[in-house]
C-alpha positions as CSV (number, residue, x, y, z in Angstrom):
1,X,-9.1,36.1,-165.0
2,X,-6.2,35.4,-167.1
3,X,-8.5,35.6,-170.1
4,X,-9.9,39.4,-169.1
5,X,-6.3,40.3,-168.9
6,X,-5.6,39.2,-172.3
7,X,-8.6,41.1,-173.8
8,X,-7.5,44.2,-172.0
9,X,-4.1,44.0,-173.2
10,X,-5.1,43.2,-176.7
11,X,-7.4,46.3,-176.6
12,X,-4.6,48.4,-175.2
13,X,-2.4,47.1,-177.9
14,X,-4.9,48.1,-180.6
15,X,-5.2,51.4,-179.4
16,X,-1.4,52.0,-179.5
17,X,-1.0,50.5,-182.8
18,X,-3.8,52.8,-184.3
19,X,-1.5,55.9,-183.3
20,X,1.7,54.5,-183.8
21,X,3.7,55.8,-186.8
22,X,6.3,53.6,-189.2
23,X,4.6,50.4,-188.9
24,X,5.5,48.1,-191.4
25,X,2.9,45.7,-192.9
26,X,4.6,42.6,-191.7
27,X,4.5,43.9,-188.0
28,X,0.8,44.7,-188.5
29,X,0.1,41.3,-189.9
30,X,1.9,39.6,-187.1
31,X,-0.3,41.8,-184.7
32,X,-3.6,40.6,-186.2
33,X,-2.4,37.2,-186.3
34,X,-1.8,37.5,-182.5
35,X,-5.2,39.1,-181.9
36,X,-6.9,36.2,-184.1
37,X,-4.8,33.5,-182.1
38,X,-5.6,35.2,-178.6
39,X,-9.3,35.2,-179.7
40,X,-9.2,31.4,-180.5
41,X,-7.3,30.9,-177.0
42,X,-10.0,32.6,-175.1
43,X,-12.9,31.0,-177.3
44,X,-11.4,27.3,-176.9
45,X,-9.7,27.7,-173.4
46,X,-6.6,25.9,-175.4
47,X,-3.4,27.0,-176.8
48,X,-2.9,28.0,-180.3
49,X,0.5,26.7,-181.4
50,X,2.5,29.7,-181.9
51,X,0.8,32.6,-180.0
52,X,3.4,33.1,-177.4
53,X,6.1,32.9,-180.3
54,X,4.3,35.6,-182.0
55,X,3.7,37.8,-178.9
56,X,7.8,37.4,-178.3
57,X,8.5,38.4,-181.8
58,X,6.1,41.5,-181.8
59,X,7.8,42.6,-178.5
60,X,11.2,42.4,-180.1
61,X,10.0,44.4,-183.0
62,X,8.9,47.1,-180.7
63,X,11.7,47.3,-178.3
64,X,13.6,50.4,-179.8
65,X,10.7,52.3,-181.6
66,X,7.4,51.6,-179.9
67,X,8.1,51.2,-176.0
68,X,4.5,51.4,-175.3
69,X,3.7,48.5,-177.5
70,X,6.6,46.7,-176.0
71,X,5.4,47.0,-172.7
72,X,1.9,45.9,-173.4
73,X,3.4,42.9,-175.2
74,X,5.5,42.0,-172.4
75,X,2.7,42.0,-169.8
76,X,0.7,39.9,-172.5
77,X,3.6,37.2,-172.4
78,X,3.7,37.1,-168.6
79,X,0.1,36.5,-168.5
80,X,0.4,33.7,-171.0
81,X,3.0,32.4,-169.0
82,X,0.7,32.4,-165.8
83,X,-1.9,30.5,-167.9
84,X,0.5,27.8,-168.7
85,X,1.0,28.9,-172.4
């Protein structure tokens, strides 16, 4: 259940980032790393060391300028917490 929600949220995040303006390369790199970490989490069913920290860092970056992306990441952090990560 949690894995499906993670995939759904990553899809939403990717759609939002594809249309977002003014994203710097570092933010895009963090988003790509988060996606890779989440895929590893889903495939292996075990946590990757920094995925929660990456999600929180991206959420903070988006707080002022990209509220939809921030909401998606906030929900992703909540899902990871419910999964015990």
